[in-house]
TIDRENDREN-638657 format. One record per residue (C-alpha): residue number from 1; residue in one letter; x, y, z. Coordinates in Angstrom, 1 decimal, decimal comma, m for minus. Layout:
torza k=NUM | r=A | u=X | v=Y | w=Z
...
//
This chain:
torza k=1 | r=M | u=95,7 | v=113,4 | w=132,4
torza k=2 | r=G | u=96,4 | v=117,3 | w=131,3
torza k=3 | r=T | u=93,9 | v=119,5 | w=129,8
torza k=4 | r=S | u=95,2 | v=122,2 | w=127,1
torza k=5 | r=F | u=93,4 | v=126,0 | w=126,2
torza k=6 | r=T | u=93,1 | v=126,1 | w=122,4
torza k=7 | r=E | u=92,9 | v=129,8 | w=121,7
torza k=8 | r=Y | u=92,2 | v=131,4 | w=118,3
torza k=9 | r=K | u=91,6 | v=135,2 | w=118,0
torza k=10 | r=E | u=91,4 | v=135,3 | w=121,8
torza k=11 | r=F | u=88,6 | v=133,1 | w=122,1
torza k=12 | r=G | u=89,1 | v=129,3 | w=123,1
torza k=13 | r=F | u=88,0 | v=126,3 | w=125,0
torza k=14 | r=W | u=89,2 | v=123,6 | w=127,9
torza k=15 | r=S | u=89,9 | v=120,3 | w=126,2
torza k=16 | r=R | u=91,6 | v=116,8 | w=127,9
torza k=17 | r=D | u=94,9 | v=116,4 | w=126,2
torza k=18 | r=S | u=93,9 | v=113,0 | w=125,3
torza k=19 | r=F | u=90,6 | v=113,8 | w=123,4
torza k=20 | r=L | u=92,8 | v=117,0 | w=121,8
torza k=21 | r=A | u=95,6 | v=114,8 | w=120,4
torza k=22 | r=S | u=92,7 | v=112,3 | w=119,2
torza k=23 | r=W | u=91,0 | v=115,2 | w=117,1
torza k=24 | r=L | u=94,2 | v=116,6 | w=116,0
torza k=25 | r=A | u=95,2 | v=112,5 | w=114,6
torza k=26 | r=T | u=91,5 | v=113,0 | w=112,8
torza k=27 | r=L | u=92,3 | v=115,8 | w=111,3
torza k=28 | r=L | u=95,6 | v=115,5 | w=110,0
torza k=29 | r=N | u=94,1 | v=112,3 | w=108,2
torza k=30 | r=E | u=91,5 | v=114,7 | w=106,7
torza k=31 | r=M | u=94,9 | v=116,7 | w=105,8
torza k=32 | r=Q | u=96,8 | v=114,2 | w=104,1
torza k=33 | r=K | u=93,9 | v=113,7 | w=101,4
torza k=34 | r=L | u=94,8 | v=117,4 | w=100,2
torza k=35 | r=P | u=95,8 | v=116,7 | w=96,3
torza k=36 | r=V | u=98,5 | v=119,3 | w=97,0
torza k=37 | r=R | u=99,4 | v=120,5 | w=100,3
torza k=38 | r=E | u=100,7 | v=124,5 | w=100,1
torza k=39 | r=A | u=104,0 | v=125,3 | w=102,8
torza k=40 | r=W | u=101,9 | v=126,8 | w=105,4
torza k=41 | r=Q | u=99,7 | v=123,5 | w=105,3
torza k=42 | r=E | u=102,6 | v=121,0 | w=105,6
torza k=43 | r=S | u=103,9 | v=123,1 | w=108,7
torza k=44 | r=L | u=100,8 | v=123,3 | w=110,1
torza k=45 | r=M | u=100,6 | v=119,5 | w=110,0
torza k=46 | r=E | u=104,1 | v=119,0 | w=111,5
torza k=47 | r=H | u=103,5 | v=121,3 | w=114,2
torza k=48 | r=W | u=100,2 | v=119,5 | w=115,2
torza k=49 | r=R | u=102,2 | v=116,2 | w=114,6
torza k=50 | r=V | u=104,4 | v=117,8 | w=117,7
torza k=51 | r=Q | u=101,7 | v=118,3 | w=119,5
torza k=52 | r=S | u=100,1 | v=115,4 | w=119,8
torza k=53 | r=R | u=102,5 | v=114,1 | w=121,6
torza k=54 | r=I | u=102,1 | v=116,4 | w=124,6
torza k=55 | r=D | u=100,7 | v=115,7 | w=127,7
torza k=56 | r=G | u=100,5 | v=118,1 | w=130,5
torza k=57 | r=G | u=98,2 | v=120,4 | w=130,0
torza k=58 | r=V | u=100,7 | v=122,4 | w=127,4
torza k=59 | r=M | u=99,4 | v=121,5 | w=123,9
torza k=60 | r=S | u=99,2 | v=125,1 | w=121,5
torza k=61 | r=L | u=98,0 | v=124,3 | w=118,0
torza k=62 | r=G | u=99,1 | v=127,8 | w=116,9
torza k=63 | r=L | u=95,6 | v=128,4 | w=114,9
torza k=64 | r=D | u=96,6 | v=132,5 | w=115,4
torza k=65 | r=E | u=100,4 | v=132,1 | w=113,9
torza k=66 | r=F | u=98,9 | v=129,6 | w=111,0
torza k=67 | r=L | u=95,9 | v=130,5 | w=110,3
torza k=68 | r=I | u=96,2 | v=134,3 | w=109,2
torza k=69 | r=N | u=93,5 | v=135,1 | w=107,2
torza k=70 | r=D | u=90,4 | v=133,9 | w=105,9
torza k=71 | r=E | u=91,4 | v=131,5 | w=103,1
torza k=72 | r=R | u=93,6 | v=129,6 | w=106,2
torza k=73 | r=R | u=90,9 | v=129,8 | w=108,2
torza k=74 | r=D | u=87,9 | v=128,6 | w=106,0
torza k=75 | r=C | u=90,4 | v=125,8 | w=104,5
torza k=76 | r=V | u=91,2 | v=124,3 | w=108,4
torza k=77 | r=L | u=87,5 | v=124,7 | w=108,8
torza k=78 | r=S | u=86,1 | v=123,0 | w=106,3
torza k=79 | r=L | u=88,7 | v=120,3 | w=106,5
torza k=80 | r=A | u=87,1 | v=120,3 | w=110,4
torza k=81 | r=H | u=83,8 | v=119,6 | w=109,5
torza k=82 | r=S | u=84,5 | v=116,7 | w=107,2
torza k=83 | r=A | u=87,0 | v=115,4 | w=110,0
torza k=84 | r=L | u=84,1 | v=115,4 | w=112,4
torza k=85 | r=Q | u=82,3 | v=112,6 | w=110,7
torza k=86 | r=Q | u=85,6 | v=110,4 | w=111,3
torza k=87 | r=S | u=86,5 | v=111,3 | w=114,5
torza k=88 | r=E | u=86,5 | v=109,3 | w=117,4
torza k=89 | r=E | u=83,3 | v=109,5 | w=119,5
torza k=90 | r=K | u=85,4 | v=111,0 | w=122,6
torza k=91 | r=A | u=87,1 | v=113,5 | w=120,6
torza k=92 | r=R | u=83,8 | v=114,3 | w=118,5
torza k=93 | r=R | u=83,3 | v=117,5 | w=121,3
torza k=94 | r=T | u=86,4 | v=118,5 | w=121,1
torza k=95 | r=G | u=86,2 | v=118,5 | w=117,2
torza k=96 | r=E | u=82,6 | v=120,5 | w=117,6
torza k=97 | r=L | u=84,4 | v=123,2 | w=119,6
torza k=98 | r=F | u=86,9 | v=123,8 | w=117,6
torza k=99 | r=S | u=85,0 | v=124,0 | w=114,5
torza k=100 | r=A | u=82,6 | v=126,5 | w=116,4
torza k=101 | r=L | u=86,0 | v=128,4 | w=117,3
torza k=102 | r=L | u=87,0 | v=129,1 | w=113,8
torza k=103 | r=A | u=83,4 | v=129,6 | w=112,4
torza k=104 | r=G | u=83,5 | v=132,2 | w=115,3
torza k=105 | r=K | u=80,6 | v=130,8 | w=117,2
torza k=106 | r=L | u=82,5 | v=130,3 | w=120,7
torza k=107 | r=R | u=83,4 | v=133,5 | w=122,6
torza k=108 | r=T | u=84,6 | v=131,6 | w=125,5
torza k=109 | r=T | u=87,9 | v=132,6 | w=127,5
torza k=110 | r=A | u=90,1 | v=130,7 | w=129,6
torza k=111 | r=S | u=88,1 | v=131,8 | w=132,2
torza k=112 | r=S | u=84,7 | v=131,2 | w=131,1
torza k=113 | r=P | u=82,4 | v=129,0 | w=133,9
torza k=114 | r=I | u=81,7 | v=126,7 | w=131,4
torza k=115 | r=N | u=82,4 | v=123,1 | w=131,8
torza k=116 | r=Y | u=83,8 | v=121,5 | w=128,3
torza k=117 | r=F | u=83,9 | v=118,1 | w=130,0
torza k=118 | r=D | u=79,9 | v=117,1 | w=130,8
torza k=119 | r=D | u=80,2 | v=115,8 | w=127,3
torza k=120 | r=Q | u=83,8 | v=114,4 | w=127,6
torza k=121 | r=S | u=83,4 | v=112,0 | w=130,5
torza k=122 | r=G | u=86,1 | v=109,8 | w=129,0
torza k=123 | r=R | u=84,9 | v=107,5 | w=127,5
//
């Protein structure tokens, strides 16, 4: 089971790929509910569909590439808050970290000595 680092604006968190894929599936379901999607949202969704099939520690959510302004970031953050309520238990911690990262509350890097897997025991 691989682990990948999700990064946005030089900060991020580690997560098992299976948890990240589950979180992306829930987030994609929320994005599908949008009445109208912009081109960047469609591209982001396709990128995440491809990434969610990867297992081996190389998943890349492309947050810096797609969330190029506050409006886009706020859109995805709002969807993430809604998705948290729908997420599988195993992916909830990943979703919480994702939301904290986009909100600017997570200031860890790939080398930070934090064990994110404490709450992700593989249930």
